[in-house]
Structure formats: C-alpha cells, structure tokens
N, C-alpha and C positions, 0 to 999 in steps of 0.2 A: 777064159776063166771057167772053172768048174761050177756047175749049178749045184747049190747046196739045198738040202731039205730044210725048209723054214721050221718045220716041227722039231727036227733034231737040233737046229741052232738054238731054239728057245728052250727046249727041254734040257739041253746041256748047259744052260747058263741061268743060275738062280737069280742073277740081278743084272740084266742088260740095261736097266734104268728106264729110259724112254726110247721108243723106237719108231721109225718111219719106214714104211714100205711103199714104193711106187712102181707101177708096171702096167702090163696089158694082159687081158684074158687070153687063153689059148685060142679062142675063136676069132680073136683080133677085133672084136666089136666094142669092148669096154676098156676105158682107162680105169685103173684101180689104185686106190691109196688106202693105207691103214696107219693108224697112230695109236700107240698104247702108252700108258703111264704105269709106273710101279712105285712102291714106297716102302721105306724101312721104318720111318718115324710115324708116330700117331698123326702128326700134322699132315704128312704127305699122303697117308692112307685115308684121311678124312675128306675124300673128294669124289665127285661124280662128274661125268660129261653131261651137258645139257645142250640142246639145239638153240642156236641164236641166229636168226635170219637164215642165210644159206650156209652158215658155218656152225661151229660149236664153241662152247666156253667151259672151263673148269669151274666148279662151284663147291663150296664146303657142304658136305653131307650133313654134318651137325655144326651149325654156325657157332655154337657155344664152345666148341673145342678148337676153333681156328685160332692159332697163335700168331703166325707170321704169314700173311698172304703174298708177300713180295715176289717170291719165285714159284708159287704153286697155283695162283689164280691168274688166268690169262685166257686168251682166245687161241687155241691151237690151230683152228681152221677158219679161213676167211676166203671169200670169193670176190674177185675183181674182174667183172666182165667175163671173158672166156678163160680166166686164169684162176686156178685153185691153189691157195697157199697153205702149207702144212708145216708147223714148227713146234718145238718143245718149249716155247716161251713167248714173252711179249714182243719178240722180234717179228712175229706175225704182223703186228701193226706197223712196224718199221718198214717191212717189205711192201705191205699194202700201200702205205703213204708214199713210199719212194717210187713204186711203179706207177702210181696214180699221177706222179709228176714226171713221168717218162724216163725215170732211171731204170737201169737193168736190175735184175735179181741180185747180181754180184755187187753192183754199185750201192744198192740200198743197204746191204749188209756191212758195207765199209765203216759205218758209224757204230757198229756193235762188236762185242767180243764175247768170250766165254763168260759164264755166270760168276759173280763175285762171292762164291761160297767156299772159300779156301778151307781146308787144304785140297778139296776135290776139284775146284775150278771146273765145274760141269760144262762140257762142250755145249754150244748152241748148235743144234741140228735143224736144218730147214729143207723144204722141198717146194718146187713150183711146177705145176702142170699146166700146159698150154694146149688148148683144143680149139682148132679153127678150120672151118671148111673141110671137115673130114680128116684133118691131119692132127697129129698128136706128138708132142715132145715134152720132155721134163728135165729138170735139173735138181741136184741135191747139193747141200753145202754143210760143212762143219767148221766151226770156229773154236779152236781149242788152245789151251796153254801149251807152252813149249816144255813138254815133259814135266808138268807141274810147276814151272816157273811163270808166275803171273806177270812178269815184266815183258814177256813176249807172247804175241797172239799169232798162231799159225792158221792161215785161211786156205781152205780147199773147196773148189767147186767142181762138180762132176756133171756133165751135160750129156743127155741121151736123146739123139734125134732119131725119129722114126723107129721107136723101140720094137723089138721082135715080139710077136704074139707068144704068150705063155711065159714071158720073162718079167722079172721084177728086181728091184734093187732095195736092199735093206741096210739102213744105217742106224746105229743106236749110240747112246751116250757113253756107256761103260763097257770095257772089255769083259769084266766079270765083277763079282762082289769083292770087296777089299776095304782097307782103311789106311790111307785114303783110296778112293775109288779110282782105278786106272782108266784114263780116257780111251775111247775107241781109236783103233789104229787101222791105217790102210784105206783102200777105197771101198765104197759100198759093196756088200756081198750080193752075188747073183743068186736069186732064189726063184722058186716056182710060184705060180698063182693058179687059181681055179676059176672056171666059168661061173660057178654058183656062189653068189655073195654070202648067203647064209652059211653054206658049208665052209667057205674060207674063214669067215668070222669065227665059227665054231672051232675050226682047226687051230687058229691063232690063240684064241682064248684058252682052250684046253691045254695048249702047249706052254703057256706062261706059268711061272712058279706060283703055286696056290697061295702061299703066304704073302708074297710081295705084290701080286698083280692088283691093280686098282680099277682101271677103266680101259675100254677098247672102242675105237671108232673105225668103221670101214665104209668106204664109199666107192660105188661103181658108176662111172659116167659114160653114157653112150657117145661114142666118138662122132657119129653122124649128126645126132640131134642136140647133144649137150644135156639131155635129160639125165637125172641121176637118182640113185637109190642110196639110202644111208642106213647103217645099222650101228647102234650103240649098245654096248654091254657094260654095266656098272656092277662091281662087286657089292657096293653098298646099295641096299634097296629099302 
C-alpha cells in the first residue's frame, strides 16, 4: 500500500468528518494516536475537548447553545489498563465495559452499529492500542450502513501487529462533503507520522479545513514505560 501524505489527505478534503490516526513514531519509541472532530452545524461546532482522567471528553463550549447532546457529547478516549481506546462516539464506553469483562475489541462492538442520524447514518469508527512489555499492536474498526441502507450494518476490523516505525493508519467517517454524507470506503489509509508530538499536532491542525475543524487530540505513548504526553487543540477558546 502506498504511503499517503496526511497533510494532503486532509487539505484535499473539506469534510472528512471525524478521524482517527494510530501508528508508531519513526524512531520506533512511541505509539501515536490522534482524533479530530469537525462540524457543519452550530451544535456540532459548539464543542471542545477536555481531559477526563486518563482520557478526554467532548463538552459544549457554550452550554446555552447546546440543542441535542445525544451524538456529540461523549468520551472519545478512555484507558483500560495497558489499552487505550479511541472512538468517534459513546461506543468508547461499550468497548471499555466489554473488554473489562474479557470480551475482545470486535466482540464488544457487536452490540453497536452506525449512528441513527439518517440519511447520513454516520459510521462508528474505533481504535484500540495495546502496549505490554515493550510490545505494541493496534486495531481499527468501522461499522457502517450498507451503502446508505439502514437495514444492514457492515462491520470491518483491521488489526496491525508489530506495526512498522514511521507508519500510521487513518480512518475517517466520510469520504468527502455531500448531502447525504458518503461513508468512508476501503481499509484505513497508510500515512506518515513524526517523532515530535507538537509538530505532528500542528501539521494535522493546520491541514484541517479552517471552517469545519473543531478540536484535535494527539497522544504519544512510550512503548517501554507506558508514560504518555497529550496535546489538545480547540478552535473554541
């Protein structure tokens, strides 16, 4: 698979929706994840990321303007032991609770499907990072309607064992802007990553569409120690 420029991927797409990137730094020392949200409506744009425990939560920037919290207020990132869960919805909790009961990532998601926001039927995208004894692997999932038909849910899981240094995979909710919004197609895209977290966060944030971007979360986890650094950028300040 050809490695794509993450900057060009984002700059060339005004509305990828929400996106997850997971990979490993070029020096092989850090596990990397990034999650961003975008919005077209006032309700979607009225959000910020805030830290909550070892994870993050979305929060209304101006609570007086919040109209429907059901699909926009959730915990995108939670940590369960040596596992970091990243998703675009409240299925973060479903995965956390399932894996806490010894279910697998895939089994935990069996109880969920795409979002009930017809006609878009936004896919649920999820990632899980597992770091243990100096080893690192990750998996990504997408649950989406069958070409816009809500009667069928298509489920795809992609697992990456011993990922290569300098490589990451990128999955997002929408192929591009549209009405209805077309769901992501194919397997996660192979993209590059940087050793420097601040530089990578800046690259991602500056590449997202200025009008539609809302918030960005980036985390670098030391594969040997499990220690991590986090950066959050919110458009609303």
